[in-house]
Predicted model as a PDB file, atoms N, CA, C, CB and O in Angstrom, pLDDT in the B-factor column:
MODEL        1                                                                  
ATOM      1  N   MET A   1      37.174 -22.427  23.535  1.00 85.00           N  
ATOM      2  CA  MET A   1      36.088 -21.849  23.084  1.00 85.00           C  
ATOM      3  C   MET A   1      35.899 -20.341  23.825  1.00 85.00           C  
ATOM      4  CB  MET A   1      34.927 -22.856  23.317  1.00 85.00           C  
ATOM      5  O   MET A   1      36.009 -20.199  25.043  1.00 85.00           O  
ATOM      6  N   GLY A   2      35.610 -19.293  22.934  1.00 92.00           N  
ATOM      7  CA  GLY A   2      35.454 -18.038  23.519  1.00 92.00           C  
ATOM      8  C   GLY A   2      34.088 -17.631  23.567  1.00 92.00           C  
ATOM      9  O   GLY A   2      33.285 -18.170  22.805  1.00 92.00           O  
ATOM     10  N   THR A   3      33.703 -16.695  24.415  1.00 94.00           N  
ATOM     11  CA  THR A   3      32.382 -16.135  24.510  1.00 94.00           C  
ATOM     12  C   THR A   3      32.329 -14.768  24.083  1.00 94.00           C  
ATOM     13  CB  THR A   3      31.875 -16.224  25.829  1.00 94.00           C  
ATOM     14  O   THR A   3      33.264 -14.001  24.314  1.00 94.00           O  
ATOM     15  N   ILE A   4      31.255 -14.405  23.453  1.00 94.00           N  
ATOM     16  CA  ILE A   4      30.889 -12.909  23.136  1.00 94.00           C  
ATOM     17  C   ILE A   4      29.951 -12.463  24.113  1.00 94.00           C  
ATOM     18  CB  ILE A   4      30.255 -12.683  21.703  1.00 94.00           C  
ATOM     19  O   ILE A   4      28.868 -13.043  24.202  1.00 94.00           O  
ATOM     20  N   VAL A   5      30.278 -11.351  24.973  1.00 96.00           N  
ATOM     21  CA  VAL A   5      29.524 -10.933  25.951  1.00 96.00           C  
ATOM     22  C   VAL A   5      29.007  -9.334  25.560  1.00 96.00           C  
ATOM     23  CB  VAL A   5      30.381 -11.094  27.295  1.00 96.00           C  
ATOM     24  O   VAL A   5      29.742  -8.540  24.973  1.00 96.00           O  
ATOM     25  N   CYS A   6      27.777  -9.056  25.943  1.00 95.00           N  
ATOM     26  CA  CYS A   6      27.356  -7.714  25.593  1.00 95.00           C  
ATOM     27  C   CYS A   6      27.925  -6.794  26.599  1.00 95.00           C  
ATOM     28  CB  CYS A   6      25.836  -7.581  25.521  1.00 95.00           C  
ATOM     29  O   CYS A   6      27.749  -7.039  27.793  1.00 95.00           O  
ATOM     30  N   GLN A   7      28.621  -5.713  26.203  1.00 94.00           N  
ATOM     31  CA  GLN A   7      29.227  -4.770  26.957  1.00 94.00           C  
ATOM     32  C   GLN A   7      28.285  -3.868  27.777  1.00 94.00           C  
ATOM     33  CB  GLN A   7      30.026  -4.018  26.107  1.00 94.00           C  
ATOM     34  O   GLN A   7      28.677  -3.191  28.728  1.00 94.00           O  
ATOM     35  N   ASP A   8      27.050  -3.908  27.352  1.00 94.00           N  
ATOM     36  CA  ASP A   8      26.066  -3.092  28.091  1.00 94.00           C  
ATOM     37  C   ASP A   8      25.311  -3.901  29.253  1.00 94.00           C  
ATOM     38  CB  ASP A   8      25.013  -2.532  27.059  1.00 94.00           C  
ATOM     39  O   ASP A   8      25.217  -3.439  30.390  1.00 94.00           O  
ATOM     40  N   CYS A   9      24.776  -5.159  28.874  1.00 95.00           N  
ATOM     41  CA  CYS A   9      23.995  -5.847  29.846  1.00 95.00           C  
ATOM     42  C   CYS A   9      24.594  -7.111  30.381  1.00 95.00           C  
ATOM     43  CB  CYS A   9      22.726  -6.137  29.293  1.00 95.00           C  
ATOM     44  O   CYS A   9      24.016  -7.864  31.165  1.00 95.00           O  
ATOM     45  N   GLN A  10      25.909  -7.300  29.853  1.00 95.00           N  
ATOM     46  CA  GLN A  10      26.705  -8.561  30.289  1.00 95.00           C  
ATOM     47  C   GLN A  10      26.118  -9.905  29.969  1.00 95.00           C  
ATOM     48  CB  GLN A  10      26.899  -8.549  31.764  1.00 95.00           C  
ATOM     49  O   GLN A  10      26.593 -10.898  30.520  1.00 95.00           O  
ATOM     50  N   LYS A  11      25.102 -10.016  29.105  1.00 95.00           N  
ATOM     51  CA  LYS A  11      24.588 -11.261  28.707  1.00 95.00           C  
ATOM     52  C   LYS A  11      25.486 -11.848  27.705  1.00 95.00           C  
ATOM     53  CB  LYS A  11      23.220 -11.142  28.197  1.00 95.00           C  
ATOM     54  O   LYS A  11      26.138 -11.107  26.969  1.00 95.00           O  
ATOM     55  N   VAL A  12      25.571 -13.174  27.620  1.00 95.00           N  
ATOM     56  CA  VAL A  12      26.292 -13.882  26.666  1.00 95.00           C  
ATOM     57  C   VAL A  12      25.500 -13.843  25.338  1.00 95.00           C  
ATOM     58  CB  VAL A  12      26.562 -15.303  27.154  1.00 95.00           C  
ATOM     59  O   VAL A  12      24.336 -14.232  25.236  1.00 95.00           O  
ATOM     60  N   ILE A  13      26.203 -13.365  24.389  1.00 93.00           N  
ATOM     61  CA  ILE A  13      25.563 -13.131  22.977  1.00 93.00           C  
ATOM     62  C   ILE A  13      25.896 -14.359  22.213  1.00 93.00           C  
ATOM     63  CB  ILE A  13      26.135 -11.775  22.174  1.00 93.00           C  
ATOM     64  O   ILE A  13      25.015 -14.806  21.479  1.00 93.00           O  
ATOM     65  N   ASP A  14      27.031 -14.965  22.279  1.00 93.00           N  
ATOM     66  CA  ASP A  14      27.406 -16.003  21.274  1.00 93.00           C  
ATOM     67  C   ASP A  14      28.536 -16.688  21.744  1.00 93.00           C  
ATOM     68  CB  ASP A  14      27.694 -15.460  19.916  1.00 93.00           C  
ATOM     69  O   ASP A  14      29.132 -16.237  22.722  1.00 93.00           O  
ATOM     70  N   TYR A  15      28.947 -17.800  21.141  1.00 92.00           N  
ATOM     71  CA  TYR A  15      30.229 -18.471  21.459  1.00 92.00           C  
ATOM     72  C   TYR A  15      30.926 -18.664  20.117  1.00 92.00           C  
ATOM     73  CB  TYR A  15      30.021 -19.878  22.237  1.00 92.00           C  
ATOM     74  O   TYR A  15      30.408 -18.857  19.018  1.00 92.00           O  
ATOM     75  N   VAL A  16      32.223 -18.570  20.447  1.00 88.00           N  
ATOM     76  CA  VAL A  16      33.161 -18.604  19.222  1.00 88.00           C  
ATOM     77  C   VAL A  16      33.909 -19.776  19.446  1.00 88.00           C  
ATOM     78  CB  VAL A  16      34.131 -17.331  19.031  1.00 88.00           C  
ATOM     79  O   VAL A  16      34.527 -19.967  20.494  1.00 88.00           O  
ATOM     80  N   GLU A  17      33.872 -20.732  18.309  1.00 89.00           N  
ATOM     81  CA  GLU A  17      34.520 -21.968  18.365  1.00 89.00           C  
ATOM     82  C   GLU A  17      36.213 -21.882  18.200  1.00 89.00           C  
ATOM     83  CB  GLU A  17      33.858 -22.835  17.233  1.00 89.00           C  
ATOM     84  O   GLU A  17      36.998 -22.555  18.869  1.00 89.00           O  
ATOM     85  N   GLU A  18      36.574 -20.938  17.200  1.00 81.00           N  
ATOM     86  CA  GLU A  18      37.797 -21.065  16.783  1.00 81.00           C  
ATOM     87  C   GLU A  18      38.746 -20.151  17.491  1.00 81.00           C  
ATOM     88  CB  GLU A  18      37.810 -20.896  15.443  1.00 81.00           C  
ATOM     89  O   GLU A  18      39.915 -20.072  17.113  1.00 81.00           O  
ATOM     90  N   GLU A  19      38.296 -19.462  18.497  1.00 65.00           N  
ATOM     91  CA  GLU A  19      39.123 -18.657  19.261  1.00 65.00           C  
ATOM     92  C   GLU A  19      39.654 -19.524  20.415  1.00 65.00           C  
ATOM     93  CB  GLU A  19      38.378 -17.412  19.739  1.00 65.00           C  
ATOM     94  O   GLU A  19      39.138 -20.621  20.628  1.00 65.00           O  
ATOM     95  N   LYS A  20      40.760 -19.024  21.231  1.00 78.00           N  
ATOM     96  CA  LYS A  20      41.189 -19.522  22.502  1.00 78.00           C  
ATOM     97  C   LYS A  20      40.265 -19.209  23.471  1.00 78.00           C  
ATOM     98  CB  LYS A  20      42.446 -19.048  22.890  1.00 78.00           C  
ATOM     99  O   LYS A  20      39.279 -18.535  23.173  1.00 78.00           O  
ATOM    100  N   VAL A  21      40.473 -19.656  24.730  1.00 83.00           N  
ATOM    101  CA  VAL A  21      39.501 -19.473  25.765  1.00 83.00           C  
ATOM    102  C   VAL A  21      39.533 -17.815  25.957  1.00 83.00           C  
ATOM    103  CB  VAL A  21      39.911 -20.394  27.191  1.00 83.00           C  
ATOM    104  O   VAL A  21      40.551 -17.295  26.414  1.00 83.00           O  
ATOM    105  N   THR A  22      38.543 -17.125  25.643  1.00 90.00           N  
ATOM    106  CA  THR A  22      38.662 -15.638  25.763  1.00 90.00           C  
ATOM    107  C   THR A  22      37.220 -15.035  25.924  1.00 90.00           C  
ATOM    108  CB  THR A  22      39.413 -15.008  24.452  1.00 90.00           C  
ATOM    109  O   THR A  22      36.208 -15.676  25.641  1.00 90.00           O  
ATOM    110  N   THR A  23      37.211 -13.864  26.359  1.00 92.00           N  
ATOM    111  CA  THR A  23      35.867 -13.188  26.277  1.00 92.00           C  
ATOM    112  C   THR A  23      35.997 -11.934  25.296  1.00 92.00           C  
ATOM    113  CB  THR A  23      35.360 -12.708  27.794  1.00 92.00           C  
ATOM    114  O   THR A  23      36.870 -11.083  25.463  1.00 92.00           O  
ATOM    115  N   LEU A  24      35.152 -11.889  24.358  1.00 91.00           N  
ATOM    116  CA  LEU A  24      35.126 -10.776  23.485  1.00 91.00           C  
ATOM    117  C   LEU A  24      33.875  -9.833  23.845  1.00 91.00           C  
ATOM    118  CB  LEU A  24      35.074 -11.294  21.997  1.00 91.00           C  
ATOM    119  O   LEU A  24      32.920 -10.395  24.381  1.00 91.00           O  
ATOM    120  N   TYR A  25      33.801  -8.626  23.632  1.00 94.00           N  
ATOM    121  CA  TYR A  25      32.792  -7.791  23.844  1.00 94.00           C  
ATOM    122  C   TYR A  25      32.146  -7.223  22.586  1.00 94.00           C  
ATOM    123  CB  TYR A  25      33.251  -6.805  24.666  1.00 94.00           C  
ATOM    124  O   TYR A  25      32.795  -6.797  21.629  1.00 94.00           O  
ATOM    125  N   GLY A  26      30.843  -7.249  22.661  1.00 94.00           N  
ATOM    126  CA  GLY A  26      29.920  -6.715  21.507  1.00 94.00           C  
ATOM    127  C   GLY A  26      28.737  -6.112  22.148  1.00 94.00           C  
ATOM    128  O   GLY A  26      28.719  -5.882  23.357  1.00 94.00           O  
ATOM    129  N   THR A  27      27.781  -5.859  21.388  1.00 94.00           N  
ATOM    130  CA  THR A  27      26.514  -5.396  21.746  1.00 94.00           C  
ATOM    131  C   THR A  27      25.368  -6.335  21.282  1.00 94.00           C  
ATOM    132  CB  THR A  27      26.343  -4.043  21.198  1.00 94.00           C  
ATOM    133  O   THR A  27      25.291  -6.646  20.093  1.00 94.00           O  
ATOM    134  N   CYS A  28      24.515  -6.774  22.160  1.00 92.00           N  
ATOM    135  CA  CYS A  28      23.642  -7.626  21.683  1.00 92.00           C  
ATOM    136  C   CYS A  28      22.412  -6.768  21.013  1.00 92.00           C  
ATOM    137  CB  CYS A  28      23.239  -8.575  22.823  1.00 92.00           C  
ATOM    138  O   CYS A  28      22.291  -5.578  21.302  1.00 92.00           O  
ATOM    139  N   PRO A  29      21.539  -7.389  20.140  1.00 90.00           N  
ATOM    140  CA  PRO A  29      20.511  -6.830  19.451  1.00 90.00           C  
ATOM    141  C   PRO A  29      19.413  -5.967  20.395  1.00 90.00           C  
ATOM    142  CB  PRO A  29      19.867  -7.985  18.708  1.00 90.00           C  
ATOM    143  O   PRO A  29      18.844  -4.947  20.007  1.00 90.00           O  
ATOM    144  N   THR A  30      19.254  -6.529  21.582  1.00 90.00           N  
ATOM    145  CA  THR A  30      18.359  -5.643  22.476  1.00 90.00           C  
ATOM    146  C   THR A  30      18.973  -4.323  22.884  1.00 90.00           C  
ATOM    147  CB  THR A  30      17.996  -6.386  23.769  1.00 90.00           C  
ATOM    148  O   THR A  30      18.265  -3.316  22.868  1.00 90.00           O  
ATOM    149  N   CYS A  31      20.268  -4.258  23.257  1.00 91.00           N  
ATOM    150  CA  CYS A  31      20.846  -3.095  23.483  1.00 91.00           C  
ATOM    151  C   CYS A  31      21.101  -2.135  22.422  1.00 91.00           C  
ATOM    152  CB  CYS A  31      21.883  -3.344  24.034  1.00 91.00           C  
ATOM    153  O   CYS A  31      21.096  -0.917  22.604  1.00 91.00           O  
ATOM    154  N   LYS A  32      21.332  -2.727  21.272  1.00 82.00           N  
ATOM    155  CA  LYS A  32      21.487  -1.894  20.070  1.00 82.00           C  
ATOM    156  C   LYS A  32      20.298  -1.210  19.759  1.00 82.00           C  
ATOM    157  CB  LYS A  32      21.889  -2.653  18.916  1.00 82.00           C  
ATOM    158  O   LYS A  32      20.332  -0.011  19.485  1.00 82.00           O  
ATOM    159  N   SER A  33      19.173  -1.900  19.775  1.00 89.00           N  
ATOM    160  CA  SER A  33      17.779  -1.232  19.537  1.00 89.00           C  
ATOM    161  C   SER A  33      17.381  -0.088  20.451  1.00 89.00           C  
ATOM    162  CB  SER A  33      16.688  -2.269  19.682  1.00 89.00           C  
ATOM    163  O   SER A  33      16.720   0.891  20.103  1.00 89.00           O  
ATOM    164  N   ASN A  34      17.891  -0.346  21.734  1.00 81.00           N  
ATOM    165  CA  ASN A  34      17.527   0.711  22.732  1.00 81.00           C  
ATOM    166  C   ASN A  34      18.299   2.143  22.617  1.00 81.00           C  
ATOM    167  CB  ASN A  34      17.805   0.113  24.141  1.00 81.00           C  
ATOM    168  O   ASN A  34      17.915   3.155  23.203  1.00 81.00           O  
ATOM    169  N   LYS A  35      19.454   2.076  21.767  1.00 68.00           N  
ATOM    170  CA  LYS A  35      20.141   3.264  21.640  1.00 68.00           C  
ATOM    171  C   LYS A  35      19.711   4.124  20.548  1.00 68.00           C  
ATOM    172  CB  LYS A  35      21.456   3.004  21.517  1.00 68.00           C  
ATOM    173  O   LYS A  35      20.268   5.205  20.358  1.00 68.00           O  
TER     174      LYS A  35                                                      
ENDMDL                                                                          
END                                                                             
């Protein structure tokens, strides 16, 4: 299972079932709205 982590605040946004054990970076809705 992989995790999606916000690249701005480092909070875990979501989990990805089909990926291998990995960390993906995205931006959570809170940080998106602050920009």
